[in-house]
C-alpha positions as CSV (number, residue, x, y, z in Angstrom):
1,M,-4.9,-44.5,-16.6
2,L,-5.4,-46.4,-13.4
3,R,-8.7,-48.3,-12.9
4,F,-9.9,-50.8,-10.4
5,K,-12.9,-53.1,-9.8
6,S,-13.8,-55.4,-6.9
7,L,-14.9,-58.8,-8.1
8,G,-16.2,-59.6,-4.6
9,S,-15.5,-58.3,-1.1
10,G,-16.4,-60.1,2.1
11,S,-16.3,-63.4,3.9
12,S,-17.6,-65.2,0.8
13,G,-14.4,-64.3,-1.1
14,N,-12.2,-61.3,-2.0
15,A,-10.7,-60.3,-5.3
16,T,-9.9,-56.9,-6.7
17,L,-8.8,-56.1,-10.3
18,V,-6.3,-53.2,-10.8
19,Q,-5.7,-52.1,-14.4
20,A,-3.0,-49.7,-15.7
21,R,-2.6,-48.4,-19.2
22,A,0.7,-47.2,-20.6
23,G,0.7,-46.3,-24.3
24,T,-0.8,-49.3,-26.1
25,G,0.0,-51.7,-23.2
26,V,-2.4,-52.8,-20.4
27,T,-1.4,-54.4,-17.1
28,H,-3.9,-56.3,-15.0
29,L,-3.2,-57.2,-11.4
30,L,-5.4,-59.3,-9.2
31,V,-5.3,-58.5,-5.5
32,D,-6.3,-61.6,-3.6
33,C,-7.9,-64.6,-5.3
34,G,-10.5,-65.8,-2.7
35,L,-13.0,-67.3,-5.1
36,G,-13.5,-70.7,-6.6
37,I,-11.8,-71.0,-10.0
38,R,-15.0,-71.2,-12.0
39,N,-16.5,-68.3,-10.1
40,L,-13.3,-66.3,-10.6
41,A,-13.4,-67.0,-14.4
42,K,-17.1,-66.0,-14.5
43,R,-16.5,-62.7,-12.7
44,L,-13.4,-61.9,-14.8
45,G,-15.6,-62.4,-17.8
46,Q,-18.2,-60.0,-16.5
47,A,-15.4,-57.5,-16.0
48,G,-14.4,-58.0,-19.7
49,L,-11.3,-60.1,-19.1
50,L,-10.1,-63.6,-19.8
51,P,-8.1,-65.4,-17.1
52,D,-4.9,-65.3,-19.2
53,Q,-5.0,-61.5,-19.3
54,I,-4.1,-61.4,-15.6
55,D,-0.4,-60.4,-15.3
56,A,0.1,-61.1,-11.6
57,V,-1.6,-61.9,-8.4
58,F,-0.9,-60.3,-5.0
59,I,-2.1,-62.2,-2.0
60,T,-2.6,-60.1,1.2
61,H,-2.7,-63.0,3.7
62,E,-3.4,-66.7,4.0
63,H,-7.1,-66.7,5.1
64,S,-9.2,-68.8,2.8
65,D,-11.5,-65.9,1.7
66,H,-8.3,-64.3,0.2
67,V,-6.3,-67.3,-1.0
68,G,-9.1,-69.3,-2.6
69,C,-8.0,-70.9,-5.8
70,V,-4.7,-68.9,-6.2
71,R,-2.4,-72.0,-6.6
72,N,-4.6,-73.7,-9.2
73,F,-5.2,-70.5,-11.0
74,A,-1.6,-69.5,-11.1
75,L,-0.4,-72.9,-12.3
76,R,-3.1,-73.2,-14.9
77,E,-2.4,-69.8,-16.4
78,R,1.3,-69.5,-15.5
79,I,0.8,-66.3,-13.6
80,P,3.4,-65.0,-11.1
81,V,2.2,-64.7,-7.5
82,Y,3.4,-62.2,-4.9
83,M,3.0,-62.7,-1.1
84,S,5.0,-62.5,2.1
85,A,7.1,-65.3,3.5
86,G,4.7,-65.5,6.4
87,T,1.7,-65.8,4.2
88,W,3.4,-68.6,2.2
89,A,4.2,-70.4,5.5
90,G,0.6,-69.9,6.7
91,M,-0.6,-71.6,3.5
92,G,1.7,-74.6,4.2
93,E,4.4,-73.6,1.7
94,P,2.8,-74.9,-1.4
95,D,4.8,-75.4,-4.6
96,F,4.1,-72.7,-7.1
97,E,6.6,-74.2,-9.6
98,G,8.8,-71.1,-9.8
99,L,5.9,-68.6,-10.0
100,L,6.1,-67.5,-6.4
101,H,7.8,-64.2,-5.4
102,L,8.2,-63.4,-1.8
103,V,7.8,-59.7,-0.8
104,A,8.0,-57.7,2.4
105,D,6.8,-54.5,4.0
106,T,7.6,-51.4,1.9
107,G,9.7,-53.3,-0.6
108,S,8.3,-51.8,-3.9
109,F,8.3,-53.8,-7.1
110,E,6.9,-53.5,-10.6
111,V,4.4,-55.5,-12.6
112,G,4.2,-54.1,-16.1
113,A,2.9,-50.5,-15.9
114,L,2.2,-50.8,-12.2
115,Q,4.4,-50.1,-9.2
116,L,3.3,-52.0,-6.1
117,T,4.3,-51.2,-2.5
118,P,3.1,-53.7,0.1
119,F,2.9,-52.6,3.7
120,A,2.4,-54.4,7.0
121,V,-0.9,-54.2,8.8
122,P,-2.2,-55.6,12.2
123,H,-4.4,-58.6,11.4
124,D,-4.6,-62.1,12.9
125,S,-2.5,-63.9,10.3
126,R,1.2,-64.8,9.9
127,E,2.6,-61.7,8.0
128,P,-0.3,-59.8,6.5
129,L,0.3,-57.1,3.8
130,Q,-1.9,-54.7,2.1
131,V,-0.8,-52.8,-1.0
132,R,-0.5,-49.4,-2.7
133,C,-0.7,-49.4,-6.5
134,T,0.4,-46.6,-8.9
135,D,0.8,-46.1,-12.6
136,G,3.1,-43.1,-11.8
137,A,0.2,-40.6,-12.0
138,R,-2.6,-41.9,-9.8
139,H,-2.4,-43.9,-6.6
140,L,-4.8,-46.6,-5.2
141,G,-4.6,-48.1,-1.7
142,V,-6.2,-51.5,-1.0
143,L,-6.8,-51.9,2.7
144,T,-9.4,-54.6,3.4
145,D,-8.3,-56.6,6.5
146,L,-6.9,-55.0,9.7
147,G,-7.9,-54.6,13.3
148,H,-6.8,-50.9,13.7
149,V,-5.2,-48.2,11.6
150,T,-1.6,-47.6,12.6
151,P,0.6,-44.6,11.9
152,H,2.6,-46.8,9.5
153,V,-0.6,-47.6,7.6
154,L,-1.5,-44.0,7.3
155,Q,2.0,-43.1,6.1
156,Q,1.8,-45.7,3.4
157,L,-1.5,-44.4,2.1
158,W,-0.5,-40.7,2.2
159,G,-1.4,-39.1,-1.0
160,C,-3.6,-41.9,-2.4
161,D,-6.3,-40.7,-4.9
162,S,-8.6,-43.7,-4.2
163,L,-9.0,-46.3,-1.5
164,L,-10.7,-49.6,-1.2
165,L,-11.2,-49.5,2.6
166,E,-12.5,-52.1,5.0
167,C,-15.7,-51.2,6.7
168,N,-16.4,-54.5,8.3
169,H,-18.8,-53.8,11.1
170,D,-20.9,-51.4,12.9
171,E,-19.8,-51.5,16.5
172,E,-23.3,-51.5,18.0
173,M,-24.5,-54.2,15.6
174,L,-21.5,-56.4,16.5
175,R,-22.0,-55.8,20.2
176,T,-25.7,-56.8,20.1
177,G,-25.5,-59.3,17.2
178,P,-25.6,-63.1,17.0
179,Y,-21.9,-63.8,17.2
180,P,-20.6,-65.7,20.2
181,W,-18.5,-63.6,22.7
182,F,-15.1,-65.0,21.6
183,L,-15.8,-64.1,17.9
184,K,-17.1,-60.6,18.8
185,R,-13.8,-60.1,20.7
186,R,-11.7,-61.3,17.7
187,V,-13.6,-59.3,15.1
188,G,-13.6,-56.1,17.2
189,G,-10.0,-56.5,18.5
190,D,-6.8,-54.8,17.5
191,H,-6.0,-57.6,15.1
192,G,-9.5,-58.3,13.8
193,H,-11.5,-56.2,11.4
194,L,-12.1,-52.4,11.0
195,A,-15.3,-50.8,12.2
196,N,-17.2,-48.2,10.3
197,G,-16.1,-45.4,12.7
198,A,-12.4,-46.3,12.6
199,A,-12.6,-46.5,8.8
200,A,-14.2,-43.0,8.7
201,E,-11.5,-41.6,10.9
202,A,-8.8,-42.9,8.6
203,A,-10.6,-41.5,5.5
204,R,-11.0,-38.1,7.2
205,F,-7.2,-38.0,7.9
206,L,-6.3,-39.1,4.4
207,L,-8.7,-36.6,2.8
208,G,-6.2,-33.9,3.8
209,T,-3.5,-35.7,1.8
210,G,-5.4,-35.8,-1.5
211,L,-7.9,-38.7,-1.1
212,K,-10.8,-38.2,-3.5
213,Q,-12.7,-41.5,-3.6
214,V,-13.4,-44.3,-1.1
215,V,-15.0,-47.7,-1.8
216,A,-16.2,-49.5,1.4
217,G,-15.3,-53.1,1.4
218,H,-15.3,-56.3,3.4
219,L,-18.7,-55.5,5.0
220,S,-20.0,-58.2,7.4
221,E,-23.4,-59.6,6.3
222,Q,-24.3,-60.0,10.0
223,N,-22.8,-56.9,11.6
224,N,-23.1,-54.1,9.1
225,R,-25.3,-52.6,6.4
226,P,-24.3,-50.7,3.3
227,E,-26.2,-47.6,4.4
228,L,-24.3,-47.5,7.7
229,A,-20.9,-47.7,6.0
230,R,-21.9,-45.1,3.4
231,A,-23.2,-42.7,6.1
232,A,-20.0,-43.0,8.2
233,L,-17.7,-42.4,5.2
234,A,-19.8,-39.6,3.7
235,Q,-19.6,-37.7,7.0
236,A,-15.9,-38.1,7.0
237,L,-15.5,-37.1,3.4
238,Y,-18.0,-34.2,3.4
239,C,-20.0,-35.7,0.6
240,G,-23.4,-37.4,0.2
241,P,-23.9,-41.1,0.9
242,Q,-24.6,-41.6,-2.8
243,D,-21.0,-40.6,-3.6
244,V,-19.6,-43.5,-1.5
245,H,-19.3,-46.8,-3.4
246,V,-19.7,-50.2,-1.6
247,A,-18.1,-53.4,-2.8
248,D,-20.2,-56.4,-1.8
249,G,-19.7,-60.2,-1.8
250,P,-21.8,-61.3,-4.7
251,S,-20.8,-58.6,-7.3
252,G,-18.1,-56.4,-5.9
253,C,-18.4,-53.0,-7.6
254,D,-18.2,-51.4,-11.0
255,W,-15.0,-50.3,-12.7
256,L,-13.8,-47.1,-11.1
257,T,-11.1,-44.7,-12.2
258,A,-8.6,-44.1,-9.4
C-alpha cells in the first residue's frame, strides 16, 4: 500500500511523507525537508512517526523552503539523502559524511519498498528535480515547484494514480497583488511557479492516463486562496471542489492513499 502526507507546503516550508508497505516491512521517504528540526520532529510525531523511522530524504532543489534542516537531520539520524549534483552545488557542497547520493533525471533507484524516478523541471534553481514514487502497484507524483509544464514532465507523470501538484497562484491575484513587478515576473515566469489554470490543464491531461486524486500544494498566501485552487482542479477533474485536497503551510494535509 502506498500512502502520502504533506507535513507542510508553501513558502514557510515544504516536506512530504511517502509510505510504502510490503509484507511486514514499511518504508518512509521524506520528500524535501524545508522545516526547522524541532518543527519537523513535531510534525512527524503528529503523523505518527519518530525521526529515526525515516529511511531516506529526497531533496528537489536548493531553495531554503525545501532544504531547511536536511543536513542536521540526516547527520543526527544517519539517514541517506538523495539530490542532484546541481542542487548539492547550489547548497555550497556541504559534507554529508557519506550519506549523500547524487541522482539525475530519469535515473530510477530504490529505497526499501519504494522505487523513485526523479525528473527534471523548469524552475529557477541549479538542477531541480521532482519525483515519481511507486510501490509497484500504485504511483504518486510530487510536482511542487516549476514555472510551466513541459512534455517531459507530463511523460514522467503518465499513469500516476495520485499527484501532489503545485497551485501556487491565481493569475489575476498575482497581477493585481502587492508583489513588486520584478517578483511578479519571476513567480509568473516560465521558471517560476505554476498558476492554478496551468495546474488544472496538466491535471486534465493526466486524468486521461489514470489520474484519480490531486492534492493542491505550494499555494501562495498572498496570491491564491484554497477555494480558487479547488475550483480550478475540480473543473479539470470533473468532480466537486470538496473532492480536491489542499496542502497548506501550517499543517499540510491528512494521510491519503495513493
